[in-house]
Phi, psi and omega in degrees: 000133182280141180292138184292339179296334182299326182270359180285146181283138177300325180296338178280329184273325184307310181297333177291320175297314181302311180303311181301315183288320180295325176299332182261010177082014177263169187246161175297326178300317178295319178300312181299321179298318179295315180297316181294323177298314183290318190265340185082000178286146170269180184301318181296317179296318179300313179299319180300316179296321179295316181290326182279346182069033181306136176291158177301324178302310182287325179302309181282338176294326180274346184292148172254085189304132179300132180302334179278001178301331179297344178280351179282117181226167178122185186253133172222132183056034177077008182233139176287123184298327181287350181254005180285125184284319183286119184301321180292315179297322179297318179295319178298316181289330173303312181297316177304317183294317179297317178297318179298317179297319177299314182298330180276003173093009179294141179300140182306318180300323179287321178300321181276010175056035182251004179224000000 
């Protein structure tokens, strides 16, 4: 049975990420940078997906996953992201983990695995 989050629209989840980060003093620009780093989308592609209401399944199907995404480790929702078997669920949790790290005050360069 497929998880219901796969059919959820990215546009529905995005404002929740924005809210979480703004409460912690982070910006939408930082969120977009993290999403663009993970997915390979540029700003225009990201906006297109938000406006189209693309499902998470289709959003990540079109993504050009960053080769350094495999460096994302740790626990999100009680599960180690590196141990998730389903590739789509793993990509969704990668994004959750990056947003969580930003919200916890981690430097953007460290979140993007560039330092």
